C-alpha beads as a LAMMPS data file, in Angstrom:
LAMMPS data file: protein, C-alpha beads

397 atoms
396 bonds

1 atom types
1 bond types

-500.0 500.0 xlo xhi
-500.0 500.0 ylo yhi
-500.0 500.0 zlo zhi

Masses

1 110.0

Atoms # bond

1 1 1 -298.895 -81.503 61.430
2 1 1 -300.507 -79.015 59.219
3 1 1 -299.592 -78.992 55.365
4 1 1 -301.094 -76.071 52.464
5 1 1 -298.771 -77.088 49.501
6 1 1 -299.727 -80.762 49.084
7 1 1 -302.972 -81.424 46.888
8 1 1 -304.854 -84.317 44.918
9 1 1 -305.645 -84.676 41.356
10 1 1 -309.140 -85.178 41.139
11 1 1 -309.365 -88.535 40.443
12 1 1 -305.988 -88.990 41.033
13 1 1 -306.316 -92.057 43.128
14 1 1 -306.997 -96.028 42.913
15 1 1 -307.233 -98.810 44.579
16 1 1 -307.567 -102.299 43.340
17 1 1 -310.413 -105.020 44.135
18 1 1 -309.398 -106.481 47.749
19 1 1 -309.854 -110.118 47.668
20 1 1 -309.617 -113.009 50.242
21 1 1 -307.403 -114.721 52.415
22 1 1 -305.876 -117.442 49.910
23 1 1 -308.180 -115.968 46.600
24 1 1 -307.594 -114.459 43.899
25 1 1 -304.728 -112.320 44.092
26 1 1 -302.801 -114.890 46.785
27 1 1 -300.095 -116.043 44.149
28 1 1 -299.331 -112.501 42.821
29 1 1 -295.865 -110.673 43.953
30 1 1 -296.983 -107.417 45.431
31 1 1 -294.374 -105.531 43.629
32 1 1 -295.818 -107.037 40.339
33 1 1 -299.706 -106.205 41.879
34 1 1 -299.203 -102.798 42.692
35 1 1 -297.105 -101.757 39.658
36 1 1 -299.898 -103.586 37.211
37 1 1 -302.569 -101.619 39.027
38 1 1 -301.007 -98.561 38.931
39 1 1 -300.335 -98.747 35.137
40 1 1 -303.825 -99.504 34.304
41 1 1 -304.685 -96.437 36.882
42 1 1 -302.562 -93.831 34.907
43 1 1 -303.365 -95.247 31.495
44 1 1 -307.119 -94.942 32.893
45 1 1 -306.546 -91.110 34.171
46 1 1 -303.843 -89.757 31.644
47 1 1 -300.956 -89.385 33.770
48 1 1 -297.315 -90.196 32.387
49 1 1 -295.004 -91.474 34.846
50 1 1 -292.343 -89.819 33.288
51 1 1 -293.614 -86.837 34.921
52 1 1 -293.199 -87.870 38.339
53 1 1 -290.113 -87.179 40.694
54 1 1 -290.461 -88.898 43.488
55 1 1 -292.038 -92.431 45.073
56 1 1 -293.453 -93.206 48.151
57 1 1 -294.072 -96.735 48.863
58 1 1 -295.638 -98.485 51.208
59 1 1 -295.967 -102.232 52.581
60 1 1 -296.288 -103.777 55.551
61 1 1 -295.548 -107.645 55.322
62 1 1 -292.195 -109.344 53.321
63 1 1 -292.066 -110.679 50.167
64 1 1 -289.056 -111.915 48.259
65 1 1 -287.012 -109.337 46.973
66 1 1 -288.459 -106.530 48.147
67 1 1 -285.432 -105.109 49.677
68 1 1 -285.302 -103.222 46.183
69 1 1 -289.095 -102.611 46.398
70 1 1 -288.879 -98.349 45.796
71 1 1 -286.806 -98.491 43.032
72 1 1 -287.864 -102.107 41.376
73 1 1 -291.760 -100.528 41.753
74 1 1 -290.464 -97.201 39.924
75 1 1 -288.843 -98.956 37.121
76 1 1 -292.129 -101.688 36.576
77 1 1 -294.522 -98.113 36.255
78 1 1 -292.550 -96.534 33.645
79 1 1 -290.562 -94.040 35.932
80 1 1 -286.742 -96.021 36.313
81 1 1 -284.966 -92.527 37.124
82 1 1 -286.971 -92.188 40.210
83 1 1 -287.019 -92.843 43.741
84 1 1 -288.120 -92.541 47.396
85 1 1 -289.032 -93.870 50.942
86 1 1 -290.446 -97.111 51.764
87 1 1 -292.910 -96.716 54.477
88 1 1 -294.084 -99.584 56.926
89 1 1 -296.179 -98.457 59.499
90 1 1 -298.321 -101.234 60.035
91 1 1 -302.203 -100.512 59.496
92 1 1 -301.210 -96.767 59.423
93 1 1 -298.716 -97.522 56.591
94 1 1 -300.959 -95.220 54.280
95 1 1 -302.136 -92.371 56.091
96 1 1 -298.008 -91.861 57.154
97 1 1 -297.094 -92.471 53.141
98 1 1 -299.684 -89.666 52.377
99 1 1 -297.738 -87.523 55.160
100 1 1 -294.689 -88.332 53.873
101 1 1 -295.390 -87.339 50.537
102 1 1 -297.108 -84.146 51.537
103 1 1 -293.970 -83.262 54.050
104 1 1 -291.777 -83.841 51.440
105 1 1 -293.916 -81.413 49.067
106 1 1 -294.315 -78.918 52.188
107 1 1 -290.327 -78.578 52.007
108 1 1 -289.910 -77.618 48.737
109 1 1 -289.186 -81.491 47.372
110 1 1 -290.858 -83.984 45.449
111 1 1 -293.002 -81.818 43.232
112 1 1 -295.037 -85.019 41.758
113 1 1 -294.920 -88.103 44.330
114 1 1 -296.864 -91.384 43.011
115 1 1 -298.083 -92.672 46.284
116 1 1 -298.223 -96.681 46.136
117 1 1 -299.483 -98.924 49.246
118 1 1 -299.860 -102.517 48.330
119 1 1 -300.174 -106.171 50.737
120 1 1 -300.768 -109.577 50.467
121 1 1 -302.067 -111.464 53.513
122 1 1 -302.130 -114.590 51.967
123 1 1 -298.681 -117.096 51.545
124 1 1 -297.252 -114.538 53.847
125 1 1 -293.755 -115.485 54.814
126 1 1 -292.280 -118.302 57.422
127 1 1 -289.172 -116.910 58.200
128 1 1 -286.359 -118.627 60.466
129 1 1 -283.657 -116.676 62.290
130 1 1 -280.389 -118.063 63.184
131 1 1 -279.579 -118.443 67.116
132 1 1 -275.910 -119.942 67.682
133 1 1 -276.915 -119.818 71.060
134 1 1 -280.055 -122.023 70.951
135 1 1 -279.732 -125.816 71.835
136 1 1 -277.697 -127.358 69.207
137 1 1 -277.686 -123.624 67.320
138 1 1 -281.177 -124.316 66.788
139 1 1 -282.939 -120.969 65.586
140 1 1 -286.289 -119.770 65.668
141 1 1 -289.454 -119.375 63.473
142 1 1 -292.163 -117.213 62.960
143 1 1 -295.390 -117.100 60.573
144 1 1 -295.152 -113.456 59.862
145 1 1 -298.572 -112.820 59.374
146 1 1 -300.473 -114.405 62.186
147 1 1 -297.860 -114.751 65.068
148 1 1 -297.510 -110.684 64.329
149 1 1 -301.268 -110.176 64.754
150 1 1 -301.309 -112.819 67.749
151 1 1 -298.953 -111.004 69.636
152 1 1 -297.592 -107.570 70.269
153 1 1 -294.696 -108.412 72.362
154 1 1 -294.694 -104.760 74.116
155 1 1 -298.239 -105.388 75.416
156 1 1 -298.483 -108.562 75.842
157 1 1 -301.552 -109.695 73.816
158 1 1 -303.232 -110.435 70.744
159 1 1 -304.716 -107.426 68.676
160 1 1 -308.363 -108.805 69.432
161 1 1 -307.635 -108.882 72.881
162 1 1 -306.945 -104.947 72.810
163 1 1 -310.543 -104.817 71.493
164 1 1 -311.999 -106.792 74.142
165 1 1 -310.214 -104.458 76.226
166 1 1 -312.182 -101.572 75.357
167 1 1 -315.209 -103.108 74.524
168 1 1 -315.085 -104.206 78.719
169 1 1 -313.815 -100.690 79.908
170 1 1 -316.377 -98.991 78.020
171 1 1 -319.269 -101.267 77.897
172 1 1 -319.685 -101.970 74.635
173 1 1 -321.874 -105.112 74.371
174 1 1 -321.869 -107.688 71.620
175 1 1 -325.627 -106.473 70.726
176 1 1 -323.889 -103.209 69.875
177 1 1 -321.425 -105.122 67.656
178 1 1 -323.541 -106.979 65.681
179 1 1 -326.046 -104.312 65.104
180 1 1 -323.066 -102.143 63.632
181 1 1 -321.605 -104.756 62.025
182 1 1 -324.842 -105.447 60.372
183 1 1 -325.127 -101.585 59.223
184 1 1 -321.566 -101.869 57.632
185 1 1 -322.588 -104.533 55.527
186 1 1 -325.601 -102.655 54.367
187 1 1 -323.657 -99.374 53.662
188 1 1 -321.411 -101.622 51.714
189 1 1 -324.481 -103.080 49.495
190 1 1 -325.382 -99.606 48.918
191 1 1 -322.114 -98.882 47.446
192 1 1 -322.035 -101.985 45.468
193 1 1 -325.869 -101.345 43.917
194 1 1 -325.233 -97.784 43.130
195 1 1 -321.476 -98.246 41.133
196 1 1 -319.683 -95.990 44.146
197 1 1 -316.871 -98.287 43.783
198 1 1 -316.171 -97.717 39.781
199 1 1 -315.721 -93.979 41.168
200 1 1 -311.521 -95.421 42.020
201 1 1 -312.001 -98.841 41.442
202 1 1 -309.694 -101.062 38.655
203 1 1 -312.483 -103.468 38.021
204 1 1 -312.604 -105.930 36.451
205 1 1 -309.147 -106.641 36.425
206 1 1 -307.323 -108.697 34.499
207 1 1 -304.451 -111.064 35.855
208 1 1 -301.952 -111.379 33.215
209 1 1 -298.471 -111.427 34.901
210 1 1 -296.847 -113.097 31.835
211 1 1 -297.955 -109.932 29.598
212 1 1 -299.735 -112.769 27.115
213 1 1 -302.281 -114.954 28.847
214 1 1 -304.751 -113.759 31.241
215 1 1 -304.985 -116.395 34.094
216 1 1 -308.046 -114.581 35.890
217 1 1 -310.696 -111.714 35.829
218 1 1 -311.572 -109.904 39.753
219 1 1 -314.676 -108.565 39.192
220 1 1 -314.574 -106.459 42.215
221 1 1 -313.833 -107.607 45.978
222 1 1 -313.864 -110.965 46.826
223 1 1 -314.334 -112.669 50.366
224 1 1 -317.135 -109.918 51.401
225 1 1 -319.490 -112.449 53.859
226 1 1 -323.171 -111.955 53.456
227 1 1 -324.442 -110.716 56.886
228 1 1 -327.733 -110.670 58.860
229 1 1 -329.190 -110.187 62.161
230 1 1 -329.567 -113.879 62.508
231 1 1 -326.837 -114.894 61.171
232 1 1 -324.720 -112.579 63.402
233 1 1 -326.578 -113.977 66.343
234 1 1 -325.663 -117.801 65.687
235 1 1 -321.576 -116.688 65.926
236 1 1 -319.427 -117.627 68.720
237 1 1 -317.155 -115.297 70.169
238 1 1 -313.666 -115.663 69.376
239 1 1 -312.025 -115.532 73.042
240 1 1 -313.315 -117.314 75.863
241 1 1 -316.185 -114.790 77.472
242 1 1 -315.865 -112.017 75.267
243 1 1 -317.837 -110.308 72.704
244 1 1 -316.332 -110.025 69.183
245 1 1 -317.635 -112.625 66.802
246 1 1 -316.110 -113.300 63.493
247 1 1 -318.753 -111.270 61.941
248 1 1 -317.650 -108.374 64.087
249 1 1 -313.980 -107.956 62.796
250 1 1 -312.193 -107.326 59.604
251 1 1 -310.139 -110.251 57.721
252 1 1 -306.895 -110.357 56.055
253 1 1 -307.318 -109.893 52.442
254 1 1 -304.686 -108.872 49.158
255 1 1 -304.794 -105.695 47.735
256 1 1 -303.086 -102.154 46.350
257 1 1 -303.982 -98.431 46.285
258 1 1 -302.125 -95.457 45.472
259 1 1 -302.384 -91.783 44.809
260 1 1 -300.218 -88.134 42.976
261 1 1 -299.542 -86.227 45.796
262 1 1 -298.290 -83.210 43.865
263 1 1 -298.785 -79.149 43.392
264 1 1 -301.594 -77.221 43.402
265 1 1 -301.338 -76.568 39.424
266 1 1 -300.463 -79.718 38.341
267 1 1 -302.879 -81.208 40.100
268 1 1 -305.579 -78.962 38.225
269 1 1 -303.874 -79.629 35.050
270 1 1 -303.635 -84.009 35.740
271 1 1 -307.672 -83.162 37.160
272 1 1 -308.730 -82.259 33.733
273 1 1 -309.117 -78.842 35.134
274 1 1 -311.198 -79.931 38.123
275 1 1 -310.592 -78.096 41.469
276 1 1 -307.686 -80.214 43.398
277 1 1 -308.412 -82.017 46.823
278 1 1 -305.912 -80.477 49.356
279 1 1 -304.165 -82.761 51.770
280 1 1 -304.538 -80.724 54.862
281 1 1 -303.283 -82.319 57.923
282 1 1 -301.762 -85.608 59.871
283 1 1 -301.877 -86.590 63.308
284 1 1 -300.871 -89.589 65.101
285 1 1 -301.233 -91.249 68.792
286 1 1 -300.208 -93.838 71.026
287 1 1 -302.488 -95.068 73.999
288 1 1 -301.935 -97.192 77.072
289 1 1 -300.939 -101.149 76.668
290 1 1 -303.785 -103.367 75.457
291 1 1 -306.242 -101.103 74.249
292 1 1 -305.432 -100.000 70.718
293 1 1 -309.274 -99.225 69.531
294 1 1 -308.995 -96.091 71.629
295 1 1 -305.905 -94.955 69.571
296 1 1 -308.077 -93.771 66.971
297 1 1 -309.689 -90.317 68.701
298 1 1 -306.614 -89.014 70.136
299 1 1 -305.007 -89.290 66.127
300 1 1 -308.470 -87.955 64.953
301 1 1 -308.491 -85.588 67.270
302 1 1 -304.443 -84.395 66.749
303 1 1 -305.454 -84.059 62.839
304 1 1 -308.357 -82.188 63.180
305 1 1 -306.853 -79.484 65.428
306 1 1 -303.729 -79.369 62.788
307 1 1 -306.390 -78.651 60.148
308 1 1 -308.021 -76.148 62.357
309 1 1 -311.608 -77.957 62.356
310 1 1 -313.583 -79.916 64.316
311 1 1 -315.367 -83.081 63.762
312 1 1 -318.912 -81.665 62.969
313 1 1 -316.887 -79.447 60.329
314 1 1 -316.223 -82.847 58.311
315 1 1 -318.543 -83.891 55.201
316 1 1 -317.281 -87.254 55.407
317 1 1 -315.712 -89.260 57.747
318 1 1 -313.958 -92.927 56.654
319 1 1 -312.153 -95.111 59.263
320 1 1 -309.912 -98.198 59.173
321 1 1 -312.073 -100.674 62.011
322 1 1 -311.161 -103.953 61.989
323 1 1 -313.544 -104.405 65.176
324 1 1 -316.734 -102.558 64.887
325 1 1 -315.900 -101.660 68.906
326 1 1 -313.503 -98.934 66.882
327 1 1 -316.427 -97.386 65.397
328 1 1 -318.454 -97.343 68.607
329 1 1 -316.023 -95.751 71.339
330 1 1 -314.687 -92.915 68.796
331 1 1 -318.664 -92.259 67.952
332 1 1 -318.993 -91.903 71.439
333 1 1 -316.209 -90.171 72.135
334 1 1 -316.362 -87.708 69.335
335 1 1 -320.198 -87.171 70.283
336 1 1 -321.552 -88.651 66.594
337 1 1 -323.546 -91.041 65.266
338 1 1 -321.463 -94.333 64.575
339 1 1 -324.474 -94.916 61.968
340 1 1 -323.883 -91.985 60.369
341 1 1 -320.054 -92.410 59.061
342 1 1 -318.409 -94.974 56.340
343 1 1 -321.077 -94.685 53.341
344 1 1 -320.618 -97.276 50.371
345 1 1 -318.543 -99.612 53.294
346 1 1 -315.029 -99.914 55.011
347 1 1 -312.264 -102.599 56.018
348 1 1 -314.698 -103.856 58.643
349 1 1 -316.470 -105.460 55.724
350 1 1 -314.161 -105.283 52.343
351 1 1 -311.086 -106.843 54.316
352 1 1 -307.623 -105.322 55.622
353 1 1 -304.550 -106.261 53.104
354 1 1 -302.903 -103.693 56.065
355 1 1 -300.723 -101.246 53.621
356 1 1 -303.082 -100.022 51.349
357 1 1 -306.097 -100.364 53.657
358 1 1 -305.948 -96.896 54.828
359 1 1 -305.142 -95.682 50.900
360 1 1 -308.410 -96.901 49.683
361 1 1 -310.681 -95.518 51.849
362 1 1 -309.209 -92.047 51.672
363 1 1 -309.742 -92.356 48.244
364 1 1 -313.552 -93.241 48.720
365 1 1 -314.629 -90.382 51.343
366 1 1 -312.595 -88.009 48.568
367 1 1 -315.026 -89.581 46.274
368 1 1 -317.915 -89.463 48.395
369 1 1 -317.538 -85.454 49.471
370 1 1 -317.077 -84.740 45.747
371 1 1 -320.722 -86.710 45.246
372 1 1 -321.785 -84.359 48.001
373 1 1 -320.731 -81.079 46.740
374 1 1 -317.216 -80.948 48.184
375 1 1 -316.357 -80.605 52.013
376 1 1 -313.543 -81.773 54.685
377 1 1 -312.558 -85.406 54.787
378 1 1 -311.408 -87.320 57.799
379 1 1 -309.716 -90.761 57.955
380 1 1 -308.580 -92.102 60.980
381 1 1 -308.104 -95.856 62.000
382 1 1 -305.634 -97.522 64.332
383 1 1 -302.346 -99.816 63.748
384 1 1 -300.645 -102.209 65.550
385 1 1 -298.990 -101.435 68.917
386 1 1 -301.782 -99.534 70.301
387 1 1 -301.209 -96.358 67.861
388 1 1 -303.529 -94.825 65.305
389 1 1 -302.865 -92.458 62.367
390 1 1 -305.158 -89.704 60.683
391 1 1 -305.772 -87.353 57.833
392 1 1 -308.080 -84.720 57.223
393 1 1 -308.546 -83.265 53.485
394 1 1 -310.074 -80.825 52.029
395 1 1 -312.489 -80.995 48.536
396 1 1 -313.571 -78.386 47.021
397 1 1 -317.352 -78.238 45.539

Bonds

1 1 1 2
2 1 2 3
3 1 3 4
4 1 4 5
5 1 5 6
6 1 6 7
7 1 7 8
8 1 8 9
9 1 9 10
10 1 10 11
11 1 11 12
12 1 12 13
13 1 13 14
14 1 14 15
15 1 15 16
16 1 16 17
17 1 17 18
18 1 18 19
19 1 19 20
20 1 20 21
21 1 21 22
22 1 22 23
23 1 23 24
24 1 24 25
25 1 25 26
26 1 26 27
27 1 27 28
28 1 28 29
29 1 29 30
30 1 30 31
31 1 31 32
32 1 32 33
33 1 33 34
34 1 34 35
35 1 35 36
36 1 36 37
37 1 37 38
38 1 38 39
39 1 39 40
40 1 40 41
41 1 41 42
42 1 42 43
43 1 43 44
44 1 44 45
45 1 45 46
46 1 46 47
47 1 47 48
48 1 48 49
49 1 49 50
50 1 50 51
51 1 51 52
52 1 52 53
53 1 53 54
54 1 54 55
55 1 55 56
56 1 56 57
57 1 57 58
58 1 58 59
59 1 59 60
60 1 60 61
61 1 61 62
62 1 62 63
63 1 63 64
64 1 64 65
65 1 65 66
66 1 66 67
67 1 67 68
68 1 68 69
69 1 69 70
70 1 70 71
71 1 71 72
72 1 72 73
73 1 73 74
74 1 74 75
75 1 75 76
76 1 76 77
77 1 77 78
78 1 78 79
79 1 79 80
80 1 80 81
81 1 81 82
82 1 82 83
83 1 83 84
84 1 84 85
85 1 85 86
86 1 86 87
87 1 87 88
88 1 88 89
89 1 89 90
90 1 90 91
91 1 91 92
92 1 92 93
93 1 93 94
94 1 94 95
95 1 95 96
96 1 96 97
97 1 97 98
98 1 98 99
99 1 99 100
100 1 100 101
101 1 101 102
102 1 102 103
103 1 103 104
104 1 104 105
105 1 105 106
106 1 106 107
107 1 107 108
108 1 108 109
109 1 109 110
110 1 110 111
111 1 111 112
112 1 112 113
113 1 113 114
114 1 114 115
115 1 115 116
116 1 116 117
117 1 117 118
118 1 118 119
119 1 119 120
120 1 120 121
121 1 121 122
122 1 122 123
123 1 123 124
124 1 124 125
125 1 125 126
126 1 126 127
127 1 127 128
128 1 128 129
129 1 129 130
130 1 130 131
131 1 131 132
132 1 132 133
133 1 133 134
134 1 134 135
135 1 135 136
136 1 136 137
137 1 137 138
138 1 138 139
139 1 139 140
140 1 140 141
141 1 141 142
142 1 142 143
143 1 143 144
144 1 144 145
145 1 145 146
146 1 146 147
147 1 147 148
148 1 148 149
149 1 149 150
150 1 150 151
151 1 151 152
152 1 152 153
153 1 153 154
154 1 154 155
155 1 155 156
156 1 156 157
157 1 157 158
158 1 158 159
159 1 159 160
160 1 160 161
161 1 161 162
162 1 162 163
163 1 163 164
164 1 164 165
165 1 165 166
166 1 166 167
167 1 167 168
168 1 168 169
169 1 169 170
170 1 170 171
171 1 171 172
172 1 172 173
173 1 173 174
174 1 174 175
175 1 175 176
176 1 176 177
177 1 177 178
178 1 178 179
179 1 179 180
180 1 180 181
181 1 181 182
182 1 182 183
183 1 183 184
184 1 184 185
185 1 185 186
186 1 186 187
187 1 187 188
188 1 188 189
189 1 189 190
190 1 190 191
191 1 191 192
192 1 192 193
193 1 193 194
194 1 194 195
195 1 195 196
196 1 196 197
197 1 197 198
198 1 198 199
199 1 199 200
200 1 200 201
201 1 201 202
202 1 202 203
203 1 203 204
204 1 204 205
205 1 205 206
206 1 206 207
207 1 207 208
208 1 208 209
209 1 209 210
210 1 210 211
211 1 211 212
212 1 212 213
213 1 213 214
214 1 214 215
215 1 215 216
216 1 216 217
217 1 217 218
218 1 218 219
219 1 219 220
220 1 220 221
221 1 221 222
222 1 222 223
223 1 223 224
224 1 224 225
225 1 225 226
226 1 226 227
227 1 227 228
228 1 228 229
229 1 229 230
230 1 230 231
231 1 231 232
232 1 232 233
233 1 233 234
234 1 234 235
235 1 235 236
236 1 236 237
237 1 237 238
238 1 238 239
239 1 239 240
240 1 240 241
241 1 241 242
242 1 242 243
243 1 243 244
244 1 244 245
245 1 245 246
246 1 246 247
247 1 247 248
248 1 248 249
249 1 249 250
250 1 250 251
251 1 251 252
252 1 252 253
253 1 253 254
254 1 254 255
255 1 255 256
256 1 256 257
257 1 257 258
258 1 258 259
259 1 259 260
260 1 260 261
261 1 261 262
262 1 262 263
263 1 263 264
264 1 264 265
265 1 265 266
266 1 266 267
267 1 267 268
268 1 268 269
269 1 269 270
270 1 270 271
271 1 271 272
272 1 272 273
273 1 273 274
274 1 274 275
275 1 275 276
276 1 276 277
277 1 277 278
278 1 278 279
279 1 279 280
280 1 280 281
281 1 281 282
282 1 282 283
283 1 283 284
284 1 284 285
285 1 285 286
286 1 286 287
287 1 287 288
288 1 288 289
289 1 289 290
290 1 290 291
291 1 291 292
292 1 292 293
293 1 293 294
294 1 294 295
295 1 295 296
296 1 296 297
297 1 297 298
298 1 298 299
299 1 299 300
300 1 300 301
301 1 301 302
302 1 302 303
303 1 303 304
304 1 304 305
305 1 305 306
306 1 306 307
307 1 307 308
308 1 308 309
309 1 309 310
310 1 310 311
311 1 311 312
312 1 312 313
313 1 313 314
314 1 314 315
315 1 315 316
316 1 316 317
317 1 317 318
318 1 318 319
319 1 319 320
320 1 320 321
321 1 321 322
322 1 322 323
323 1 323 324
324 1 324 325
325 1 325 326
326 1 326 327
327 1 327 328
328 1 328 329
329 1 329 330
330 1 330 331
331 1 331 332
332 1 332 333
333 1 333 334
334 1 334 335
335 1 335 336
336 1 336 337
337 1 337 338
338 1 338 339
339 1 339 340
340 1 340 341
341 1 341 342
342 1 342 343
343 1 343 344
344 1 344 345
345 1 345 346
346 1 346 347
347 1 347 348
348 1 348 349
349 1 349 350
350 1 350 351
351 1 351 352
352 1 352 353
353 1 353 354
354 1 354 355
355 1 355 356
356 1 356 357
357 1 357 358
358 1 358 359
359 1 359 360
360 1 360 361
361 1 361 362
362 1 362 363
363 1 363 364
364 1 364 365
365 1 365 366
366 1 366 367
367 1 367 368
368 1 368 369
369 1 369 370
370 1 370 371
371 1 371 372
372 1 372 373
373 1 373 374
374 1 374 375
375 1 375 376
376 1 376 377
377 1 377 378
378 1 378 379
379 1 379 380
380 1 380 381
381 1 381 382
382 1 382 383
383 1 383 384
384 1 384 385
385 1 385 386
386 1 386 387
387 1 387 388
388 1 388 389
389 1 389 390
390 1 390 391
391 1 391 392
392 1 392 393
393 1 393 394
394 1 394 395
395 1 395 396
396 1 396 397
């Protein structure tokens, strides 16, 4: 899918800090969190919510009253006259939400769209499904987050098993994974030390759900684990005879992220005259059962092909990498060095709240390209069900 009419204003994207499981954001409603961070971002970037004419709202984990999520969120951010689609595509939600907004604009609608994504893995719902035909009318229960992480009903395996399958088939060793996990941690630490995350993150973030009293402040990402070569070597594999440890996979998190998708002229105005970011293309893919990490490659290739470029033309590459296996496999298949991308951090290190993970990585990829004087940005990441999604953007210097 190719686009030529959709743009992001320079700086027209944002993210909250990502916090750990049951951490500082764990008690907040994800819609309230998304609205609060979005309002703070609008205030900081000079965006008037009343100028929006559409909304795309992305989430994957149910929360109370989220049935009304889109209109509710629009009202909370100061745009009660708009609404739009709710997108839920597992870990591909951000990319799909961006593509939906770009496609809408391409077809002549939604000339100023807020794409807002949010999720909270903490305190996920415990659901009960009535079953009148069950023994004594007993229904079935589901722990929404953990049960779905643990079993794909089509492939009949867990997410971590899909990564182990790819590691085994491709000969990706435990040592390779540990080495890349350490490198990804070091890349993230460079982002912290250089102040890179200040370019996109609304932080320090004051938590004030009542509007009267701040009950906590989140200075930055919460839940990043200190990582050393020696520490990684001591960890046991998560599965018997496996290669993946706690240190070479991501962790569940909470957070929100968003961006504005609009016309070139309006993007330039909201970006205070700076050249806007063009949304070029979107691609998706699905591979054989139980090999989720593989899907990133065909998804990325489809997005690159639609944009009319090759991977070597990309100035910046960012991936959602729930397992180090993903990046090693992708690098081998595309003929690039695994160490050469995901500068300043990735979800392997700062965590994965599901819906907003991709939006954060896209925003950070765009800002890295701006620092480098412009160029193409590729974002690609796997998603549940042995699928993946990718987008290409162009940052002009």
